[in-house]
C-alpha positions in Angstrom: 20.8 -39.2 2.9 21.1 -35.4 3.0 17.8 -34.9 1.2 16.0 -37.5 3.3 17.2 -35.6 6.4 15.8 -32.3 5.0 19.3 -30.9 4.5 18.8 -29.8 0.9 21.5 -27.2 1.0 24.1 -29.8 2.0 22.9 -32.0 -0.9 23.4 -29.4 -3.6 27.2 -29.7 -4.1 27.0 -33.5 -3.9 24.4 -33.6 -6.7 26.4 -31.1 -8.8 29.4 -33.4 -8.4 27.3 -36.3 -9.7 26.2 -34.3 -12.8 29.8 -33.2 -13.5 31.1 -36.8 -13.2 28.3 -38.4 -15.2 27.4 -40.6 -12.2 23.6 -41.1 -12.4 23.5 -37.6 -13.9 19.9 -37.7 -15.0 18.6 -38.7 -11.6 21.0 -36.2 -10.0 19.5 -33.4 -12.2 16.0 -34.4 -11.1 17.0 -34.4 -7.4 18.9 -31.1 -7.8 15.9 -29.5 -9.4 13.6 -30.7 -6.6 16.0 -29.6 -3.9 16.2 -26.1 -5.5 12.4 -25.9 -5.6 12.2 -26.8 -1.9 14.8 -24.2 -1.2 12.7 -21.6 -2.9 14.9 -21.2 -6.0 12.7 -22.4 -8.8 14.4 -20.2 -11.5 17.6 -22.2 -10.9 15.7 -25.5 -10.7 13.8 -25.2 -14.0 16.6 -26.0 -16.5 17.6 -29.1 -14.5 14.0 -30.3 -14.3 13.5 -29.7 -18.1 16.6 -31.8 -18.8 15.4 -34.5 -16.4 12.0 -34.6 -18.0 13.5 -35.4 -21.4 16.0 -37.8 -20.1 13.6 -39.7 -17.7 10.4 -40.2 -19.7 9.1 -42.8 -17.4 9.1 -40.6 -14.3 6.2 -38.1 -13.5 8.2 -36.1 -10.9 10.0 -33.7 -13.3 6.8 -32.7 -15.0 5.0 -32.3 -11.7 7.7 -30.1 -10.3 7.6 -28.0 -13.5 3.8 -27.7 -13.1 4.3 -26.7 -9.4 6.7 -23.9 -10.5 4.2 -22.6 -13.1 1.3 -22.7 -10.7 3.3 -20.6 -8.1 3.9 -18.0 -10.8 0.2 -17.9 -11.8 0.8 -19.6 -15.2 -2.1 -21.9 -15.0 -2.2 -23.1 -18.6 1.4 -24.1 -18.4 0.9 -25.8 -15.1 -2.0 -27.8 -16.4 0.1 -29.0 -19.3 2.9 -30.2 -17.0 0.4 -31.9 -14.5 -1.3 -33.7 -17.5 2.2 -34.8 -18.7 3.0 -36.2 -15.2 -0.3 -38.1 -15.1 0.3 -39.5 -18.6 3.5 -41.0 -17.2 1.8 -42.2 -14.0 -2.0 -42.0 -13.7 -1.7 -42.5 -9.9 0.6 -39.5 -9.2 -1.4 -38.0 -6.3 0.1 -34.5 -6.2 -0.5 -34.0 -9.9 -4.2 -34.8 -9.4 -4.2 -32.3 -6.5 -2.5 -29.7 -8.7 -5.1 -30.1 -11.4 -7.9 -29.9 -8.8 -6.5 -26.5 -7.6 -6.4 -25.2 -11.2 -10.0 -26.3 -11.8 -11.2 -24.7 -8.6 -9.4 -21.5 -9.5 -11.1 -21.6 -12.9 -14.6 -21.8 -11.2 -15.1 -25.6 -12.0 -15.6 -27.1 -8.5 -17.3 -30.3 -9.7 -14.2 -31.2 -11.8 -11.9 -30.2 -8.9 -13.8 -32.5 -6.5 -13.7 -35.4 -8.9 -9.9 -35.1 -9.1 -9.6 -34.6 -5.3 -11.7 -37.7 -4.6 -9.4 -39.7 -6.9 -6.4 -38.5 -5.0 -8.0 -39.4 -1.7 -8.6 -43.0 -2.9 -4.8 -43.2 -3.5 -3.8 -41.3 -0.3 -6.8 -41.5 2.2 -4.8 -40.3 5.2 -3.4 -37.1 3.6 -4.5 -34.2 5.8 -3.7 -31.5 3.2 -5.8 -33.2 0.5 -8.7 -33.6 2.9 -8.5 -29.9 3.9 -8.5 -28.9 0.2 -11.6 -31.0 -0.4 -13.2 -29.2 2.6 -12.4 -25.8 1.1 -13.8 -26.7 -2.3 -16.9 -28.7 -1.2 -17.8 -26.9 2.1 -18.0 -30.1 4.1 -18.3 -30.1 7.9 -15.8 -27.5 9.0 -15.7 -28.5 12.6 -15.0 -32.2 11.8 -11.8 -31.1 10.1 -10.4 -29.1 13.0 -9.2 -32.0 15.1 -7.1 -33.4 12.3 -6.7 -30.3 10.2 -4.2 -27.5 10.1 -4.3 -23.7 9.3 -6.3 -24.2 6.2 -9.0 -26.0 8.2 -8.9 -23.3 10.8 -9.5 -20.6 8.2 -12.5 -22.4 6.8 -14.0 -23.0 10.3 -13.5 -19.4 11.2 -15.4 -18.3 8.1 -18.3 -20.8 8.4 -18.8 -21.5 12.1 -20.2 -19.0 14.6 -17.6 -17.8 17.1 -19.7 -19.0 20.0 -19.8 -22.5 18.6 -16.0 -22.4 18.1 -15.6 -21.4 21.8 -17.9 -24.2 22.9 -15.9 -26.7 20.9 -12.6 -25.5 22.4 -13.7 -26.6 25.9 -13.1 -30.2 24.9 -10.0 -29.4 22.7 -8.0 -26.9 24.7 -4.7 -28.4 23.6 -5.7 -28.8 19.9 -4.1 -25.8 18.2 -6.3 -25.5 15.1 -9.2 -24.7 17.4 -7.3 -21.7 18.9 -6.2 -20.7 15.3 -9.8 -20.8 14.1 -11.0 -18.7 17.1 -8.1 -16.2 16.6 -8.9 -15.8 12.9 -12.6 -15.3 13.7 -11.9 -12.7 16.3 -9.6 -10.8 13.9 -12.4 -10.8 11.3 -14.8 -9.4 13.9 -12.3 -6.6 14.6 -11.0 -7.8 18.0 -7.3 -7.5 17.2 -5.8 -8.0 20.7 -7.7 -11.2 21.5 -7.4 -12.5 18.0 -3.6 -12.2 18.0 -3.5 -13.7 21.6 -5.4 -16.8 20.4 -3.0 -17.1 17.4 0.0 -16.8 19.7 -1.4 -19.8 21.8 -2.0 -21.8 18.6 1.6 -21.1 17.5 3.0 -22.3 20.8 0.8 -25.4 20.9 1.7 -26.3 17.3 5.4 -26.5 18.2 6.1 -23.9 15.5 4.3 -25.7 12.7 5.5 -23.8 9.6 1.9 -23.1 8.4 0.9 -21.8 11.8 4.1 -19.7 12.1 3.4 -18.2 8.7 -0.3 -17.4 9.6 0.7 -15.7 12.9 3.5 -13.8 11.3 1.3 -12.4 8.5 -1.5 -11.5 10.9 1.0 -9.6 13.0 2.2 -7.8 9.9 -1.3 -6.9 8.9 -1.7 -5.4 12.4 1.3 -3.3 11.8 3.3 -5.1 14.5 6.2 -5.4 12.2 9.0 -5.9 14.8 7.2 -8.9 16.2 6.4 -10.3 12.8 9.9 -10.2 11.4 11.6 -13.1 13.3 8.5 -15.3 12.8 8.5 -14.6 9.0 12.1 -15.5 8.9 11.5 -18.8 10.8 8.5 -19.7 8.6 10.5 -19.0 5.4 13.3 -21.3 6.5 10.7 -24.1 6.1 8.8 -22.6 3.2 11.3 -20.7 1.0 9.1 -21.3 -2.0 6.1 -19.4 -0.4 5.5 -16.3 -2.5 3.2 -14.7 0.0 5.7 -15.1 2.8 8.6 -13.7 0.8 6.5 -10.8 -0.3 5.5 -10.1 3.3 9.1 -10.3 4.5 10.1 -7.6 2.0 7.1 -5.5 2.9 7.8 -5.9 6.7 11.5 -4.8 6.2 10.2 -1.8 4.2 7.8 -0.9 7.0 10.7 -1.1 9.5 12.6 1.3 7.1 15.3 -1.3 6.4 15.1 -0.4 2.7 18.4 -2.0 1.6 17.4 -5.4 3.1 13.9 -5.1 1.7 15.2 -4.5 -1.7 17.6 -7.4 -1.6 14.8 -9.7 -0.2 12.4 -8.8 -3.0 14.9 -8.9 -5.8 16.0 -12.4 -4.7 12.4 -13.5 -4.5 11.7 -12.3 -8.0 14.8 -14.0 -9.2 13.7 -17.3 -7.6 10.0 -17.2 -8.1 9.4 -14.9 -11.0 7.9 -11.4 -11.3 4.8 -12.1 -9.2 2.5 -9.0 -9.1 2.9 -8.6 -5.3 6.7 -9.0 -5.4 6.9 -6.5 -8.3 4.7 -4.0 -6.5 6.5 -4.0 -3.3 9.9 -3.8 -5.0 8.6 -0.7 -6.9 7.6 0.9 -3.6 11.0 0.2 -2.0 12.9 1.6 -5.0 10.7 4.6 -5.1 11.2 5.2 -1.3 15.0 5.1 -2.0 14.5 7.9 -4.5 15.1 5.6 -7.6 12.1 6.7 -9.6 13.3 5.3 -12.9 14.0 1.9 -11.4 10.6 1.9 -9.6 8.6 2.6 -12.7 10.7 0.1 -14.7 9.3 -2.6 -12.4 6.0 -2.3 -14.4 7.3 -1.9 -18.0 6.9 -5.5 -19.0 3.8 -6.4 -16.9 0.7 -7.7 -18.6 -2.0 -5.0 -18.7 -4.5 -5.6 -15.8 -6.2 -3.8 -13.0 -3.4 -4.8 -10.7 -0.6 -3.6 -12.9 -2.2 -0.2 -13.6 -2.8 0.1 -9.9 0.8 -0.7 -9.1 2.0 1.7 -11.8 0.0 4.5 -10.2 1.6 3.9 -6.9 5.0 5.2 -8.3 4.3 7.1 -11.5 3.3 10.4 -9.8 6.8 10.7 -8.4 8.6 10.2 -11.8 10.2 13.4 -13.2 8.8 12.7 -16.7 5.9 10.3 -16.4 4.4 12.1 -13.4 2.8 14.9 -15.4 -1.0 15.3 -15.4 -1.6 13.9 -18.9 0.5 10.7 -18.4 -1.2 10.0 -15.0 -4.6 10.5 -16.6 -3.7 7.9 -19.3 -2.7 5.3 -16.7 -5.7 6.0 -14.5 -8.1 5.8 -17.4 -6.6 2.4 -18.3 -7.1 1.3 -14.7 -10.8 2.4 -14.9 -11.4 0.4 -18.1 -10.0 -2.7 -16.3 -12.3 -2.3 -13.3 -15.8 -3.9 -13.1 -18.7 -1.8 -14.4 -20.7 0.0 -11.7 -23.6 -2.0 -10.3 -26.9 -0.1 -10.5 -27.9 1.3 -7.1 -31.5 1.6 -5.9 -31.4 4.4 -3.4 -34.4 4.0 -1.1 -34.1 7.4 0.7 -34.8 9.1 -2.7 -33.5 12.3 -4.3 -35.1 15.2 -2.5 -32.8 18.2 -3.3 -33.3 20.0 0.1 -33.4 17.3 2.8 -30.7 16.6 5.3 -28.1 14.3 3.7 -26.2 11.4 5.0 -22.6 11.8 4.1 -20.2 8.9 4.6 -16.4 9.2 4.9 -14.4 6.1 4.1 -10.8 5.8 5.4 -8.1 3.7 7.0 -6.6 6.8 8.5 -9.1 8.4 10.9 -6.3 9.5 13.3 -2.7 10.7 13.4 -2.0 10.6 9.7 -1.7 13.2 7.0 -5.4 12.5 6.2 -6.3 13.3 9.8 -4.4 16.6 10.0 -5.9 17.8 6.8 -9.6 16.7 7.1 -10.6 16.5 10.7 -11.4 20.2 11.3 -13.5 20.3 8.1 -15.5 17.3 9.0 -16.1 18.6 12.5 -17.3 22.0 11.0 -19.7 20.4 8.4 -23.1 22.0 9.2 -25.1 19.4 11.1 -28.4 20.9 10.4 -27.8 19.8 6.7 -25.6 16.7 7.1 -25.6 13.5 9.0 -22.0 12.2 9.2 -21.2 8.5 9.1 -17.5 7.3 9.3 -16.6 4.0 7.7 -13.3 3.0 9.3 -11.1 0.4 7.6 -8.6 0.4 10.5 -9.0 1.1 14.2 -6.9 3.9 15.5 -6.7 5.2 19.1 -5.1 8.6 19.5 -6.3 12.1 20.2 -7.3 12.7 16.5 -9.0 9.4 16.3 -11.1 10.2 19.4 -12.1 13.5 17.9 -13.2 11.8 14.7 -15.4 9.4 16.7 -16.9 12.3 18.7 -17.7 14.2 15.5 -19.5 11.3 13.8 -23.2 10.8 14.1 -22.6 7.1 13.4 -19.3 5.1 13.4 -18.8 1.8 11.5 -15.7 -0.3 12.1 -15.4 -2.5 9.0 -13.5 -5.8 9.1 -11.3 -6.8 6.2 -13.7 -7.4 3.3 -13.4 -8.0 -0.4 -14.6 -5.4 -2.8 -18.2 -6.7 -3.2 -18.7 -7.2 0.5 -17.2 -3.8 1.3 -19.6 -2.0 -1.1 -22.5 -4.1 0.3 -21.7 -3.1 3.9 -21.6 0.6 3.0 -24.7 0.4 0.9 -26.6 -1.1 3.9 -26.2 2.2 5.7 -27.7 4.1 2.7 -25.3 7.1 2.5 -26.4 9.7 0.0 -22.8 10.8 -0.6 -19.7 8.8 0.0 -16.4 10.6 0.4 -13.3 8.5 -0.2 -10.2 9.4 1.8 -7.9 6.6 0.6 -7.5 6.8 -3.2 -5.1 4.2 -4.6 -2.7 4.6 -1.7 -1.9 2.1 1.1 -5.2 1.0 2.8 -7.2 2.8 0.1 -10.2 1.1 -1.5 -11.1 3.5 -4.3 -11.1 0.7 -6.9 -13.8 -1.1 -4.9 -16.0 1.9 -5.3 -16.2 1.2 -9.0 -19.1 -0.9 -8.0 -20.8 2.2 -6.5 -21.6 2.3 -2.8 -23.6 5.6 -2.9 -25.5 7.7 -5.4 -22.7 10.3 -5.2 -19.1 9.4 -4.7 -16.4 12.0 -4.1 -12.6 11.8 -3.8 -10.9 13.9 -1.2 -7.3 13.9 0.2 -5.6 10.5 0.8 -3.2 9.6 -2.0 -4.8 12.3 -4.1 -2.1 12.7 -6.7 -4.2 12.7 -9.9 -7.5 11.5 -11.2 -8.5 8.1 -9.9 -9.9 6.7 -13.2 -12.6 4.9 -11.2 -15.7 4.9 -13.4 -18.2 5.5 -10.5 -16.2 8.2 -8.8 -18.3 11.3 -9.7 -16.2 14.2 -8.3 -12.9 15.3 -7.0 -12.9 17.8 -4.1 -10.5 20.5 -5.2 -9.9 24.2 -5.5 -9.0 26.7 -8.3 -5.3 26.5 -7.4 -5.0 22.7 -7.5 -7.1 22.4 -10.7 -7.1 25.7 -12.6 -9.5 26.3 -15.5 -8.5 24.2 -18.4 -7.4 21.2 -16.4 -10.7 19.4 -16.7 -9.4 17.1 -19.4 -6.9 15.6 -16.9 -9.7 14.1 -14.7 -12.3 11.4 -15.3 -14.3 12.9 -12.4 -16.0 16.3 -12.3 -14.1 19.0 -10.4 -15.9 20.1 -7.2 -14.0 23.3 -6.6 -14.0 24.9 -3.2 -13.6 28.7 -3.2 -10.3 28.7 -1.2 -8.2 25.7 -0.2 -9.3 22.1 -0.5 -8.0 21.1 3.0 -8.3 22.5 6.5 -5.3 22.0 8.7 -5.4 20.9 12.3 -2.1 21.9 14.1 -0.8 19.4 16.7 -0.8 20.8 20.2 2.8 19.6 20.7 4.1 21.8 17.9 6.9 24.0 19.4 7.0 27.7 19.1 8.7 29.3 16.0 12.3 30.1 16.8 14.3 33.1 15.5 15.8 32.9 12.0 18.8 30.5 12.3 20.9 32.4 9.8 21.1 35.4 12.1 23.2 33.5 14.7 24.9 31.1 12.3 26.0 33.5 9.6 24.8 31.3 6.8 21.5 30.1 5.2 20.2 26.6 5.9 17.8 25.2 3.3 15.7 22.2 4.3 13.3 19.5 2.9 11.6 17.0 5.1 9.8 15.1 2.3 10.2 11.5 1.4 13.1 10.6 -0.9 10.5 9.3 -3.4 9.9 13.0 -4.2 13.6 13.9 -4.6 14.2 13.3 -8.3 17.5 13.9 -10.3 16.0 17.2 -11.5 15.4 18.3 -7.9 18.9 17.4 -6.9 20.4 19.3 -9.8 18.2 22.3 -9.0 19.2 22.3 -5.3 22.9 22.1 -6.4 22.4 25.3 -8.4 20.9 27.0 -5.4 23.8 25.9 -3.2 26.3 27.0 -5.8 24.7 30.5 -5.8 24.8 30.7 -2.0 28.3 29.5 -1.3 28.1 29.4 2.5 24.7 27.7 2.7 23.8 24.3 4.0 21.1 21.8 3.2 19.3 19.5 5.7 17.2 16.6 4.6 15.1 14.5 7.0 13.0 11.4 6.2 12.6 7.8 7.3 14.5 6.4 4.3 17.7 8.2 5.4 17.8 6.1 8.6 18.8 3.1 6.4 22.5 3.0 5.9 22.4 1.5 2.4 19.9 4.0 1.2 21.8 6.9 2.8 25.1 5.9 1.1 23.5 5.5 -2.3 21.7 8.8 -2.0 25.0 10.5 -1.1 26.6 9.2 -4.2 23.6 10.2 -6.4 23.5 13.7 -4.9 27.2 14.2 -5.5 26.8 13.1 -9.1 24.3 16.0 -9.5 26.6 18.5 -8.0 25.7 18.6 -4.3 28.6 18.7 -2.0 28.2 16.0 0.6 30.1 18.1 3.2 27.3 20.7 3.0 24.4 18.4 3.3 23.0 16.9 6.6 21.1 13.6 6.1 18.8 12.8 9.1 16.6 9.8 9.6 13.2 9.4 11.3 12.2 11.4 14.4 9.0 11.7 16.6 6.6 14.3 15.3 7.4 17.0 17.8 11.2 16.6 17.1 10.5 16.7 13.4 8.6 19.9 13.7 11.3 21.4 16.0 13.7 20.6 13.2 12.3 23.5 11.2 13.8 25.8 13.8 17.1 25.0 12.2 15.9 25.7 8.7 15.7 29.2 7.2 14.1 28.3 3.9 12.2 25.1 3.0 12.6 23.7 -0.5 9.6 21.9 -2.0 10.2 18.9 -4.3 8.7 18.4 -7.8 6.9 17.0 -9.7 5.3 15.6 -6.5 5.0 18.5 -4.1 4.7 18.4 -0.4 1.1 18.4 1.0 1.1 18.2 4.8 4.9 18.7 4.8 4.5 22.1 3.0 1.9 23.3 5.6 4.0 22.1 8.5 7.0 24.0 7.2 4.9 27.2 6.9 3.4 26.6 10.4 6.9 26.4 11.8 8.0 29.6 10.1 10.0 28.3 7.2 8.9 30.0 3.9 8.6 27.5 1.1 10.0 27.7 -2.4 7.8 25.6 -4.7 7.3 24.7 -8.4 3.9 24.5 -10.1 3.2 21.2 -11.8 0.4 19.9 -14.0 -0.9 17.0 -11.8 -2.9 17.3 -8.6 0.2 16.2 -6.6 2.3 18.8 -8.4 0.1 21.7 -7.1 -0.3 21.1 -3.4 2.1 23.8 -2.4 0.6 26.1 -5.1 -2.7 25.9 -3.3 -1.3 26.3 0.2 1.0 29.3 -0.6 -1.8 31.0 -2.7 -4.2 30.7 0.2 -1.7 32.5 2.4 -1.1 35.3 -0.1 2.3 34.0 -1.0 1.8 33.1 -4.7 5.1 34.9 -5.4 6.9 31.9 -3.8 5.7 29.6 -6.5 8.0 29.2 -9.6 6.9 28.0 -13.0 10.3 26.7 -14.2 13.6 25.7 -12.8 15.3 29.1 -13.3 12.5 30.8 -11.4 12.7 28.3 -8.6 16.5 28.9 -8.2 16.0 32.7 -8.4 13.3 32.7 -5.8 15.5 30.7 -3.3 18.6 32.8 -3.9 16.7 36.1 -3.6 15.2 35.1 -0.3 18.5 34.0 1.0 20.1 37.3 0.2 17.9 39.4 2.5 18.1 38.2 6.0 16.1 41.1 7.7 13.1 40.4 5.3 13.5 36.7 5.8 13.4 37.1 9.6 10.3 39.3 9.5 8.5 36.9 7.2 9.4 34.0 9.5 7.9 35.7 12.5 4.6 36.3 10.5 4.1 32.9 9.0 2.3 31.1 11.8 -0.2 33.9 12.4 -0.7 34.3 8.7 -1.5 30.6 8.3 -3.8 30.6 11.3 -5.8 33.5 9.8 -5.9 32.0 6.3 -8.6 29.7 4.8 -6.2 26.8 5.6 -7.1 26.9 9.3 -10.5 28.6 9.2 -12.6 25.6 10.1 -16.1 27.3 10.2 -15.5 28.9 6.7 -14.2 25.6 5.4 -17.1 23.6 6.8 -19.6 25.9 5.1 -17.7 25.6 1.8 -17.5 21.8 2.1 -21.2 21.7 2.8 -22.0 23.9 -0.2 -19.9 21.7 -2.5 -21.5 18.4 -1.3 -24.9 20.0 -1.7 -24.0 21.0 -5.3 -22.9 17.4 -6.0 -26.2 16.1 -4.6 -28.3 18.5 -6.7 -26.6 17.2 -9.8 -27.5 13.7 -8.8 -31.1 14.8 -8.2 -31.2 16.3 -11.7 -29.9 13.1 -13.2 -32.4 11.1 -11.3 -35.3 13.3 -12.4 -34.3 13.1 -16.1 -34.3 9.2 -16.1 
């Protein structure tokens, strides 16, 4: 009765009692296994279903459920075996036929899939889900399915039917929620986020919280970065669909985006326990652990993963932060493996031709044309690119509307808002505009599409800023935009790309107009030195903690202030405090601060005498902001691109003596600076003017250097073309 009423949780102890007492134990095991699957706990269900499959050879259900679990985990061969076993027991088992059809369709055999689906429909002609699956495989009349279909039918209609036709059909079906869903999905695909989400909200209300519609709306809100709105909907949808891998992945990711790291970690770990180490679950857990400063645990998420493009990509998202695996050689090894797993570049016919001296069309690809580290470090350079020689096209993967975003739009000769596209379609959309050079500003980071560019979207492809921690490994990425400090002579072997070195720095900083004035040296009024680091905890390794503890021990009255989003999470803050204490940092002398608006964050440097840069992943924008706010920076030179950001910034300001090459030198530099307050006060007062006068903020000089570098890359392409 409990199972029939949908109260699986209430049924569990009753079924367990049956098994313990021996009363219909085999059927109880089967029902217990099915209940656990429905509750999203397949790992617990599996042993019960295996026992039931042996004890009840006449029933197809145990085998079907085992196939269902295998399919959810992506184990298609094992799923096929179990579905076949179920059909051997009962050739009319409808859902096993459907399961096999889905496997055949995934394997690229639609004719076999349709044959199985048609057999299932003969047995269950009124099943809406089976009809929608047939529609997806065969491409039947998408509009006919909307009146009786659900979310799956809405997705298909949105893809295949013109928006105007969907709107026309809605006039006679205003209360039929799949029509609103189809229009909402189509509007989102067209880039109209506000109206698309509004239509999905109507569909959700009209559907009376249909679990599939709830899940669709929740995930679309999350994709739109409206995480606070998405969270309760995700939780509601999961109460009906706890076995849904995508939903549980998105819940973990949404909690992560809301900086609720402790909850995100528990959510993802529970999902992996229940559903197996799905790639998306594994990747999101690795990111959460890394954000908590647990670099070993983050990298361990990938240790037993099958080699593939996805696993190498996931590994690269956390490996650069690791104290041992984050060196340049190790990152090159992983990136090269990623490159070998990517598709080979597709030959590109470039109609505009390879004239060495003509005006060039340069495309910039990014999801961060606005207030973002990419924006603060590239906008001024793009604005200053000589327009007599270059035509600028911006390919935007996400709409942003802020002062920086508006400056990007104003600086572009052409602007292209790209909807969500798969790799092939993205490359085709860029190729259609015929850029001579494409500059990628995303890398392998969030929102980045560097892997797609393995298909080659332009004759010359260049990587610049945006998750630029090492080589990309992408076979068709020709160059990395860099400088002699980031990639000194001899580092060429660490890159699969050519090194396009600028004469000074590789970025040009735009300072926010709301940045407060630099205050006086805090130590003069406080009587003690305050060290500070506003980098993510992912960069604060055990070696960093131990090094900071040495500095604090050598400056007995000093304090340390850390500020980052992760420290706003109570569980993360408590664990970090314990970890820091284990490495010798006195918790009474450390202030842990959570997130703050940008102006408040910058003002926080007026409470910091000396900034401490982390390693092996150095601060990029964070390093420049500290210097702009008058806090001199103690840094360590690493071997990766990410390990040398501060080396480049400090060297371009004439402060190379603040860069250490080992831990002892790092400690000595910090202690020496802390011992001379008059010199420190004078340096503080000079840092902003020095930065403003340096190559890091000289936009005209940077624009010319950027133009020269891009022309050099183009000339190399012209020479290759002439030699073919």
